[in-house]
DOFI-518710 format. One record per residue (C-alpha): residue number from 1; chain; x, y, z. Coordinates in nm, 2 decimals. Last residue first. Layout:
! DOFI-518710
pos_unit_u_v_w
NUM_A_X_Y_Z
...
***
This chain:
! DOFI-518710
pos_unit_u_v_w
572_A_-2.24_-1.39_0.15
571_A_-1.95_-1.16_0.23
570_A_-1.96_-1.01_-0.12
569_A_-2.33_-0.94_-0.08
568_A_-2.27_-0.76_0.25
567_A_-1.99_-0.55_0.10
566_A_-2.21_-0.46_-0.20
565_A_-2.49_-0.35_0.03
564_A_-2.24_-0.14_0.24
563_A_-2.11_0.02_-0.07
562_A_-2.45_0.11_-0.20
561_A_-2.54_0.26_0.14
560_A_-2.22_0.46_0.14
559_A_-2.29_0.59_-0.21
558_A_-2.63_0.70_-0.10
557_A_-2.49_0.90_0.19
556_A_-2.24_1.07_-0.04
555_A_-2.51_1.15_-0.29
554_A_-2.75_1.28_-0.03
553_A_-2.47_1.51_0.12
552_A_-2.39_1.63_-0.23
551_A_-2.76_1.71_-0.31
550_A_-2.79_1.90_0.01
549_A_-2.47_2.10_-0.07
548_A_-2.60_2.16_-0.42
547_A_-2.93_2.29_-0.29
546_A_-2.76_2.51_-0.03
545_A_-2.56_2.66_-0.32
544_A_-2.19_2.64_-0.42
543_A_-2.10_2.88_-0.69
542_A_-1.79_2.78_-0.88
541_A_-1.95_2.47_-1.04
540_A_-2.28_2.31_-0.94
539_A_-2.20_1.94_-0.90
538_A_-1.82_1.95_-0.86
537_A_-1.86_2.23_-0.61
536_A_-2.12_2.02_-0.42
535_A_-1.87_1.73_-0.41
534_A_-1.61_1.98_-0.27
533_A_-1.85_2.11_-0.01
532_A_-1.94_1.76_0.11
531_A_-1.57_1.67_0.14
530_A_-1.51_1.99_0.34
529_A_-1.78_1.88_0.59
528_A_-1.67_1.52_0.61
527_A_-1.30_1.61_0.65
526_A_-1.08_1.67_0.34
525_A_-0.72_1.56_0.30
524_A_-0.55_1.86_0.15
523_A_-0.29_1.88_-0.13
522_A_-0.16_2.23_-0.22
521_A_-0.03_2.36_-0.55
520_A_0.16_2.69_-0.57
519_A_0.17_2.95_-0.86
518_A_0.42_3.22_-0.81
517_A_0.38_3.60_-0.78
516_A_0.41_3.60_-0.40
515_A_0.13_3.36_-0.38
514_A_-0.11_3.22_-0.65
513_A_-0.32_2.92_-0.58
512_A_-0.38_2.57_-0.71
511_A_-0.59_2.33_-0.50
510_A_-0.57_1.95_-0.52
509_A_-0.84_1.83_-0.28
508_A_-0.80_1.48_-0.14
507_A_-1.09_1.24_-0.05
506_A_-1.02_0.93_0.16
505_A_-1.27_0.65_0.16
504_A_-1.42_0.80_-0.16
503_A_-1.75_0.69_-0.31
502_A_-1.89_1.04_-0.35
501_A_-1.60_1.13_-0.57
500_A_-1.73_0.89_-0.84
499_A_-2.08_1.06_-0.88
498_A_-1.91_1.39_-0.82
497_A_-1.72_1.36_-1.15
496_A_-1.38_1.52_-1.22
495_A_-1.17_1.22_-1.11
494_A_-0.82_1.12_-1.03
493_A_-0.80_0.77_-0.87
492_A_-0.59_0.59_-0.62
491_A_-0.69_0.24_-0.52
490_A_-0.56_0.02_-0.24
489_A_-0.64_-0.35_-0.25
488_A_-0.92_-0.59_-0.18
487_A_-1.20_-0.35_-0.08
486_A_-1.07_-0.10_-0.33
485_A_-1.20_-0.30_-0.62
484_A_-1.56_-0.27_-0.50
483_A_-1.52_0.10_-0.45
482_A_-1.37_0.14_-0.79
481_A_-1.65_-0.06_-0.94
480_A_-1.92_0.14_-0.76
479_A_-1.76_0.47_-0.88
478_A_-1.75_0.35_-1.24
477_A_-2.11_0.25_-1.22
476_A_-2.20_0.59_-1.08
475_A_-2.02_0.75_-1.38
474_A_-2.21_0.52_-1.62
473_A_-2.54_0.62_-1.45
472_A_-2.49_0.98_-1.52
471_A_-2.16_1.07_-1.69
470_A_-1.89_0.94_-1.93
469_A_-1.64_1.09_-2.18
468_A_-1.34_1.10_-1.95
467_A_-1.42_0.93_-1.62
466_A_-1.10_0.74_-1.56
465_A_-0.91_1.06_-1.51
464_A_-0.59_0.89_-1.39
463_A_-0.62_0.54_-1.24
462_A_-0.37_0.41_-0.98
461_A_-0.38_0.06_-0.85
460_A_-0.16_-0.01_-0.54
459_A_0.00_-0.35_-0.55
458_A_-0.03_-0.60_-0.28
457_A_-0.21_-0.86_-0.49
456_A_-0.28_-1.16_-0.27
455_A_-0.28_-1.50_-0.45
454_A_-0.61_-1.65_-0.56
453_A_-0.66_-2.01_-0.46
452_A_-0.95_-1.95_-0.23
451_A_-1.13_-1.74_-0.50
450_A_-1.15_-2.03_-0.75
449_A_-1.37_-1.91_-1.04
448_A_-1.26_-1.55_-1.02
447_A_-1.55_-1.31_-1.09
446_A_-1.51_-1.04_-0.82
445_A_-1.14_-0.97_-0.81
444_A_-1.06_-1.07_-1.17
443_A_-1.36_-0.89_-1.32
442_A_-1.29_-0.59_-1.11
441_A_-0.93_-0.57_-1.23
440_A_-1.03_-0.61_-1.59
439_A_-1.31_-0.35_-1.56
438_A_-1.06_-0.10_-1.41
437_A_-0.80_-0.17_-1.67
436_A_-1.06_-0.11_-1.95
435_A_-1.17_0.21_-1.78
434_A_-0.81_0.33_-1.75
433_A_-0.74_0.26_-2.12
432_A_-1.06_0.42_-2.23
431_A_-0.97_0.74_-2.04
430_A_-0.63_0.74_-2.20
429_A_-0.78_0.71_-2.55
428_A_-0.59_0.55_-2.83
427_A_-0.62_0.18_-2.75
426_A_-0.32_0.01_-2.92
425_A_-0.20_-0.13_-2.58
424_A_-0.49_-0.38_-2.57
423_A_-0.40_-0.55_-2.90
422_A_-0.66_-0.50_-3.17
421_A_-0.99_-0.66_-3.26
420_A_-1.12_-0.55_-3.59
419_A_-1.36_-0.25_-3.62
418_A_-1.72_-0.30_-3.72
417_A_-1.85_-0.15_-3.40
416_A_-1.59_0.07_-3.22
415_A_-1.38_-0.01_-2.92
414_A_-1.24_-0.34_-3.05
413_A_-1.03_-0.53_-2.79
412_A_-0.76_-0.79_-2.77
411_A_-0.59_-0.92_-2.45
410_A_-0.28_-1.14_-2.52
409_A_-0.14_-1.45_-2.34
408_A_0.15_-1.62_-2.50
407_A_0.17_-1.97_-2.35
406_A_0.48_-2.18_-2.30
405_A_0.47_-2.23_-1.92
404_A_0.55_-1.98_-1.64
403_A_0.90_-2.12_-1.58
402_A_0.97_-2.06_-1.94
401_A_0.97_-2.23_-2.28
400_A_0.97_-2.01_-2.59
399_A_1.31_-2.13_-2.73
398_A_1.19_-2.49_-2.67
397_A_0.93_-2.44_-2.94
396_A_0.58_-2.54_-2.80
395_A_0.43_-2.20_-2.84
394_A_0.08_-2.22_-2.70
393_A_-0.14_-1.92_-2.79
392_A_-0.39_-1.80_-2.53
391_A_-0.62_-1.53_-2.66
390_A_-0.84_-1.31_-2.44
389_A_-1.11_-1.13_-2.63
388_A_-1.32_-0.82_-2.59
387_A_-1.58_-0.66_-2.81
386_A_-1.66_-0.30_-2.71
385_A_-1.94_-0.06_-2.64
384_A_-1.83_0.19_-2.38
383_A_-2.02_0.38_-2.11
382_A_-1.87_0.19_-1.82
381_A_-2.11_-0.11_-1.83
380_A_-1.96_-0.21_-2.15
379_A_-1.62_-0.27_-1.98
378_A_-1.78_-0.50_-1.72
377_A_-1.97_-0.70_-1.98
376_A_-1.65_-0.74_-2.19
375_A_-1.46_-0.84_-1.87
374_A_-1.70_-1.12_-1.79
373_A_-1.70_-1.27_-2.14
372_A_-1.32_-1.24_-2.18
371_A_-1.25_-1.38_-1.83
370_A_-1.47_-1.69_-1.90
369_A_-1.31_-1.76_-2.23
368_A_-0.96_-1.70_-2.09
367_A_-1.02_-1.94_-1.80
366_A_-1.08_-2.24_-2.02
365_A_-0.78_-2.16_-2.24
364_A_-0.57_-2.10_-1.93
363_A_-0.66_-2.44_-1.79
362_A_-0.56_-2.61_-2.11
361_A_-0.23_-2.42_-2.11
360_A_-0.15_-2.53_-1.76
359_A_-0.21_-2.90_-1.86
358_A_0.01_-2.85_-2.17
357_A_0.29_-2.69_-1.96
356_A_0.29_-2.97_-1.71
355_A_0.30_-3.25_-1.97
354_A_0.55_-3.06_-2.19
353_A_0.77_-3.01_-1.88
352_A_0.77_-3.38_-1.79
351_A_0.87_-3.47_-2.14
350_A_1.14_-3.22_-2.14
349_A_1.28_-3.35_-1.81
348_A_1.28_-3.71_-1.95
347_A_1.45_-3.58_-2.27
346_A_1.72_-3.40_-2.07
345_A_1.79_-3.69_-1.84
344_A_1.82_-3.93_-2.14
343_A_2.05_-3.68_-2.32
342_A_2.27_-3.65_-2.01
341_A_2.30_-4.03_-1.97
340_A_2.39_-4.09_-2.34
339_A_2.64_-3.81_-2.33
338_A_2.80_-3.96_-2.02
337_A_2.82_-4.30_-2.19
336_A_2.96_-4.16_-2.51
335_A_3.21_-3.94_-2.32
334_A_3.35_-4.23_-2.11
333_A_3.70_-4.20_-2.26
332_A_3.67_-3.82_-2.24
331_A_3.57_-3.84_-1.88
330_A_3.85_-4.09_-1.80
329_A_4.10_-3.85_-1.95
328_A_3.95_-3.57_-1.74
327_A_3.98_-3.78_-1.43
326_A_4.34_-3.87_-1.51
325_A_4.42_-3.50_-1.55
324_A_4.26_-3.43_-1.21
323_A_4.46_-3.72_-1.05
322_A_4.78_-3.58_-1.20
321_A_4.71_-3.24_-1.07
320_A_4.65_-3.38_-0.72
319_A_4.99_-3.56_-0.73
318_A_5.16_-3.24_-0.84
317_A_4.98_-3.05_-0.55
316_A_5.12_-3.31_-0.30
315_A_5.47_-3.27_-0.45
314_A_5.45_-2.90_-0.38
313_A_5.42_-2.58_-0.58
312_A_5.23_-2.74_-0.86
311_A_5.22_-2.88_-1.21
310_A_5.50_-2.75_-1.43
309_A_5.75_-2.60_-1.18
308_A_5.67_-2.88_-0.94
307_A_5.74_-3.15_-1.20
306_A_6.08_-3.00_-1.27
305_A_6.16_-2.97_-0.90
304_A_6.07_-3.33_-0.84
303_A_6.30_-3.45_-1.12
302_A_6.58_-3.24_-0.99
301_A_6.52_-3.38_-0.64
300_A_6.55_-3.73_-0.78
299_A_6.87_-3.65_-0.96
298_A_7.02_-3.50_-0.65
297_A_6.92_-3.80_-0.44
296_A_7.09_-4.04_-0.69
295_A_7.40_-3.83_-0.69
294_A_7.42_-3.84_-0.31
293_A_7.36_-4.22_-0.31
292_A_7.65_-4.26_-0.55
291_A_7.88_-4.03_-0.36
290_A_7.83_-4.25_-0.05
289_A_7.95_-4.10_0.28
288_A_7.76_-4.35_0.49
287_A_7.70_-4.22_0.84
286_A_7.55_-4.50_1.05
285_A_7.86_-4.54_1.27
284_A_7.85_-4.17_1.36
283_A_7.48_-4.19_1.45
282_A_7.54_-4.50_1.67
281_A_7.82_-4.32_1.86
280_A_7.61_-4.01_1.91
279_A_7.32_-4.21_2.04
278_A_7.54_-4.40_2.28
277_A_7.68_-4.07_2.41
276_A_7.33_-3.93_2.46
275_A_7.24_-4.24_2.66
274_A_7.55_-4.23_2.88
273_A_7.50_-3.86_2.95
272_A_7.15_-3.93_3.06
271_A_7.26_-4.22_3.29
270_A_7.52_-3.99_3.45
269_A_7.26_-3.72_3.50
268_A_7.04_-3.97_3.68
267_A_7.32_-4.09_3.90
266_A_7.41_-3.73_3.99
265_A_7.04_-3.67_4.09
264_A_7.03_-3.98_4.31
263_A_7.36_-3.87_4.49
262_A_7.21_-3.53_4.55
261_A_6.90_-3.69_4.70
260_A_7.11_-3.89_4.95
259_A_7.33_-3.60_5.04
258_A_7.12_-3.48_5.34
257_A_7.13_-3.83_5.48
256_A_7.48_-3.76_5.63
255_A_7.71_-4.05_5.71
254_A_7.65_-4.28_5.41
253_A_7.54_-3.98_5.20
252_A_7.89_-3.84_5.21
251_A_8.03_-4.16_5.06
250_A_7.76_-4.15_4.79
249_A_7.87_-3.79_4.72
248_A_8.23_-3.90_4.67
247_A_8.14_-4.19_4.45
246_A_7.91_-3.97_4.24
245_A_8.18_-3.72_4.18
244_A_8.41_-3.99_4.04
243_A_8.14_-4.12_3.81
242_A_8.04_-3.77_3.70
241_A_8.40_-3.69_3.60
240_A_8.43_-4.02_3.41
239_A_8.10_-3.95_3.23
238_A_8.20_-3.59_3.14
237_A_8.52_-3.72_2.97
236_A_8.87_-3.66_3.11
235_A_9.00_-4.00_3.01
234_A_8.81_-3.98_2.68
233_A_8.52_-4.22_2.59
232_A_8.21_-4.08_2.74
231_A_8.10_-3.72_2.70
230_A_8.40_-3.56_2.54
229_A_8.47_-3.87_2.33
228_A_8.11_-3.89_2.21
227_A_8.11_-3.52_2.12
226_A_8.42_-3.56_1.91
225_A_8.27_-3.87_1.74
224_A_7.96_-3.69_1.65
223_A_8.13_-3.37_1.53
222_A_8.39_-3.56_1.32
221_A_8.12_-3.78_1.16
220_A_7.90_-3.47_1.08
219_A_8.19_-3.28_0.92
218_A_8.28_-3.59_0.71
217_A_7.93_-3.65_0.60
216_A_7.84_-3.29_0.50
215_A_7.70_-3.36_0.15
214_A_7.55_-3.69_0.27
213_A_7.36_-3.53_0.56
212_A_7.24_-3.23_0.36
211_A_7.11_-3.47_0.09
210_A_6.92_-3.68_0.35
209_A_6.74_-3.37_0.47
208_A_6.65_-3.26_0.12
207_A_6.53_-3.61_0.04
206_A_6.29_-3.60_0.34
205_A_6.14_-3.27_0.23
204_A_6.11_-3.39_-0.13
203_A_5.92_-3.70_-0.02
202_A_5.63_-3.48_0.11
201_A_5.37_-3.70_-0.06
200_A_5.52_-4.00_-0.25
199_A_5.55_-3.97_-0.63
198_A_5.59_-4.27_-0.86
197_A_5.76_-4.05_-1.12
196_A_5.62_-4.25_-1.41
195_A_5.26_-4.15_-1.30
194_A_5.35_-3.78_-1.33
193_A_5.49_-3.81_-1.68
192_A_5.22_-4.05_-1.79
191_A_4.94_-3.81_-1.68
190_A_5.11_-3.51_-1.84
189_A_5.16_-3.68_-2.17
188_A_4.80_-3.81_-2.17
187_A_4.66_-3.47_-2.08
186_A_4.86_-3.31_-2.36
185_A_4.74_-3.56_-2.61
184_A_4.38_-3.53_-2.49
183_A_4.38_-3.15_-2.51
182_A_4.26_-3.13_-2.87
181_A_3.98_-3.36_-2.78
180_A_3.88_-3.13_-2.50
179_A_3.87_-2.83_-2.73
178_A_3.64_-3.01_-2.97
177_A_3.41_-3.12_-2.69
176_A_3.37_-2.79_-2.51
175_A_3.03_-2.70_-2.65
174_A_2.90_-3.06_-2.64
173_A_2.97_-3.11_-2.27
172_A_2.85_-2.76_-2.17
171_A_2.53_-2.80_-2.38
170_A_2.44_-3.13_-2.21
169_A_2.49_-2.98_-1.86
168_A_2.28_-2.68_-1.96
167_A_2.00_-2.89_-2.10
166_A_1.99_-3.10_-1.78
165_A_1.96_-2.78_-1.57
164_A_1.70_-2.63_-1.80
163_A_1.49_-2.94_-1.79
162_A_1.50_-2.96_-1.41
161_A_1.41_-2.59_-1.38
160_A_1.13_-2.63_-1.64
159_A_0.99_-2.92_-1.44
158_A_0.97_-2.72_-1.12
157_A_0.83_-2.40_-1.30
156_A_0.57_-2.60_-1.49
155_A_0.45_-2.77_-1.17
154_A_0.45_-2.43_-0.98
153_A_0.25_-2.25_-1.26
152_A_-0.06_-2.22_-1.04
151_A_-0.40_-2.12_-1.17
150_A_-0.67_-1.95_-0.96
149_A_-0.85_-1.88_-1.29
148_A_-0.86_-1.50_-1.24
147_A_-0.51_-1.50_-1.09
146_A_-0.38_-1.70_-1.38
145_A_-0.54_-1.45_-1.62
144_A_-0.39_-1.15_-1.44
143_A_-0.04_-1.32_-1.44
142_A_-0.07_-1.38_-1.82
141_A_-0.16_-1.01_-1.88
140_A_0.13_-0.91_-1.65
139_A_0.37_-1.12_-1.85
138_A_0.25_-0.98_-2.17
137_A_0.30_-0.62_-2.07
136_A_0.07_-0.38_-1.89
135_A_0.34_-0.11_-1.93
134_A_0.24_-0.10_-2.30
133_A_-0.09_0.04_-2.16
132_A_0.02_0.38_-2.27
131_A_0.15_0.67_-2.06
130_A_0.08_1.04_-2.00
129_A_-0.28_0.98_-1.91
128_A_-0.16_0.77_-1.62
127_A_-0.24_0.40_-1.55
126_A_0.00_0.33_-1.26
125_A_0.04_-0.02_-1.13
124_A_0.20_-0.01_-0.78
123_A_0.43_-0.19_-0.54
122_A_0.53_-0.53_-0.65
121_A_0.51_-0.46_-1.02
120_A_0.71_-0.14_-0.97
119_A_1.01_-0.30_-0.78
118_A_1.19_-0.42_-1.09
117_A_1.12_-0.08_-1.26
116_A_1.26_0.10_-0.96
115_A_1.57_-0.12_-0.97
114_A_1.62_-0.03_-1.34
113_A_1.60_0.34_-1.25
112_A_1.91_0.29_-1.05
111_A_2.01_0.29_-0.68
110_A_2.19_0.50_-0.42
109_A_2.07_0.41_-0.06
108_A_1.81_0.62_0.12
107_A_1.57_0.31_0.13
106_A_1.59_0.33_-0.25
105_A_1.76_0.63_-0.40
104_A_1.77_0.75_-0.76
103_A_1.96_1.04_-0.91
102_A_1.92_1.25_-1.22
101_A_2.10_1.44_-1.48
100_A_1.93_1.68_-1.73
99_A_2.10_1.99_-1.61
98_A_1.78_2.10_-1.43
97_A_1.83_1.80_-1.20
96_A_1.57_1.53_-1.16
95_A_1.58_1.36_-0.82
94_A_1.41_1.04_-0.73
93_A_1.32_0.89_-0.40
92_A_1.18_0.56_-0.30
91_A_1.13_0.43_0.06
90_A_1.02_0.07_0.10
89_A_0.86_0.00_0.44
88_A_0.82_-0.28_0.69
87_A_1.19_-0.29_0.77
86_A_1.39_-0.07_0.54
85_A_1.58_-0.36_0.38
84_A_1.94_-0.30_0.27
83_A_2.01_-0.28_-0.10
82_A_2.25_-0.52_-0.27
81_A_2.04_-0.56_-0.58
80_A_1.94_-0.91_-0.51
79_A_1.85_-0.81_-0.15
78_A_1.62_-0.53_-0.27
77_A_1.44_-0.77_-0.52
76_A_1.39_-1.03_-0.24
75_A_1.25_-0.76_-0.01
74_A_1.01_-0.65_-0.28
73_A_0.90_-1.02_-0.32
72_A_0.81_-1.03_0.05
71_A_0.62_-0.70_0.04
70_A_0.70_-0.36_0.18
69_A_0.45_-0.09_0.27
68_A_0.52_0.19_0.04
67_A_0.68_0.54_0.11
66_A_0.71_0.80_-0.17
65_A_0.95_1.05_-0.31
64_A_0.97_1.31_-0.58
63_A_1.24_1.58_-0.61
62_A_1.28_1.84_-0.88
61_A_1.61_2.01_-0.92
60_A_1.79_2.35_-0.94
59_A_1.47_2.55_-0.91
58_A_1.39_2.87_-1.11
57_A_1.10_2.71_-1.31
56_A_0.99_2.39_-1.15
55_A_1.17_2.09_-1.29
54_A_0.92_1.87_-1.48
53_A_1.06_1.99_-1.82
52_A_1.40_1.84_-1.73
51_A_1.25_1.50_-1.84
50_A_1.22_1.16_-1.67
49_A_1.11_0.83_-1.82
48_A_0.90_0.62_-1.58
47_A_1.07_0.39_-1.33
46_A_0.79_0.34_-1.07
45_A_0.90_0.66_-0.90
44_A_0.83_0.85_-1.23
43_A_0.48_0.69_-1.23
42_A_0.43_0.84_-0.89
41_A_0.52_1.18_-1.01
40_A_0.29_1.13_-1.31
39_A_0.00_1.06_-1.07
38_A_0.08_1.38_-0.88
37_A_0.09_1.57_-1.21
36_A_-0.25_1.43_-1.29
35_A_-0.40_1.62_-1.00
34_A_-0.20_1.94_-1.07
33_A_-0.46_2.22_-1.04
32_A_-0.50_2.24_-1.42
31_A_-0.87_2.16_-1.41
30_A_-1.01_2.24_-1.07
29_A_-0.98_1.98_-0.80
28_A_-1.03_1.61_-0.72
27_A_-0.81_1.32_-0.60
26_A_-0.98_1.00_-0.47
25_A_-0.84_0.74_-0.24
24_A_-1.04_0.42_-0.23
23_A_-0.95_0.16_0.03
22_A_-0.65_0.19_0.26
21_A_-0.49_0.52_0.35
20_A_-0.29_0.79_0.18
19_A_-0.07_1.07_0.32
18_A_-0.02_1.34_0.05
17_A_0.26_1.59_0.07
16_A_0.32_1.89_-0.15
15_A_0.60_2.14_-0.20
14_A_0.65_2.37_-0.50
13_A_0.41_2.20_-0.73
12_A_0.37_2.36_-1.07
11_A_0.61_2.11_-1.24
10_A_0.79_1.93_-0.95
9_A_0.97_2.18_-0.72
8_A_0.91_1.93_-0.44
7_A_0.68_1.63_-0.45
6_A_0.59_1.39_-0.17
5_A_0.38_1.07_-0.17
4_A_0.29_0.87_0.15
3_A_0.15_0.54_0.25
2_A_0.12_0.35_-0.08
1_A_0.00_0.00_0.00
***
């Protein structure tokens, strides 16, 4: 629901704020006061084309902004575009500079017009005099038909996703096949080279250690034997000194128990020295200064370095590369089997999709005939004489498949007797466009065959000057339809007719006045008394009489009775 709309330095508006409510919001006022300008401002926030002509004379920029209640899908769109959620609200702002440049903000974060256009179907559908029904595109026409029939495209969407995934895997395999075949020789050489090396993880580290030992064998032998002599073998070795000291301390301990622990500690140190000395002796004896082994290690390390330069930084990475190459070779060798499996999966998914799409198409054909009949009657009740048709054309070519099925849904209309049916967006009159959209919306909301399955439509519907060329009973019928439609969703409408204005839940007066040599437009929410006066003005013109006031009060009361009767009938 649209909560608030603001405009600053926009056309003749210097500063205006309108706070809307649920139900039917009607905008009235003298011709040229700026009623349609507000609708155009909202259309701009829905991604409409901007022009420097909307910047108020003397201002640097025009600013339009609005606040909508958020929806689940709107939150998803914001997330996909990297825009933080605004809680329960979506705040849109657009600035049009006099230089021709512009800026867009969503929830006070920089955005683009493309984001506004993505959000528009979730927030509002604007039927302004300045735009055509081309905004009511084929996807929206299909969605409206599905809503009327209570139809779900879930089965088509699920099978389409499976088919698309299988098709993508098949395309990927076929697309890269020539390149892969050219790579087979290289992969084969790489695989054989790595396999021939019989690599062991981390063996290069162990070989480097052994190489250092062999290259420094004499130094290591001298150091080990020298340390052994100093610790154990020599006459002045550490072990001999500890042995002599231990005898003396043990002698002391025989007479003084305080030295017992010291004797034990010296015995432990002596054992440790003996163990270390034994290790040094064994290490010295194990040193093999073999030039042949050293050359063998150097050759192996050179091989490992060459493989690491080509296939990875470590031996482990080289082994992993070899396994990946082997997998690719196996895939090429098993290509026929893989291709057969993928084609079978793709064909099965396509068969399931055709079944789901055909069932959905049949339901749409049945619903299309009912919607066309009901919409034609609704349109003709609004001072028009038309023929209306909803066509559903199934396109079974795979290029036309989508998650919503394969149907092309089009609404066609003939507004004059003897004229052929034309596409809906080819209607010339803006007033006719709005009335057709109103009739379609009412048909869907009131005439759906399966109301319990209808999905909620959170969008705000906006109709600009829907009353062009009508009056009397036709005008009252338009008012009743707007009121009926507003029970399910918010409706904004610009009108010149008192018969329609009488049905308002919220009535706004757009008033243009001159102050300080400049024209200013003001938006006011009318209370009951002011509302009666405005309807009376619409009835009698500039001079409001007691008779017109009485007539206006009766008209508003009567519209309330009609609305209450309609609401009761709807509940039944």
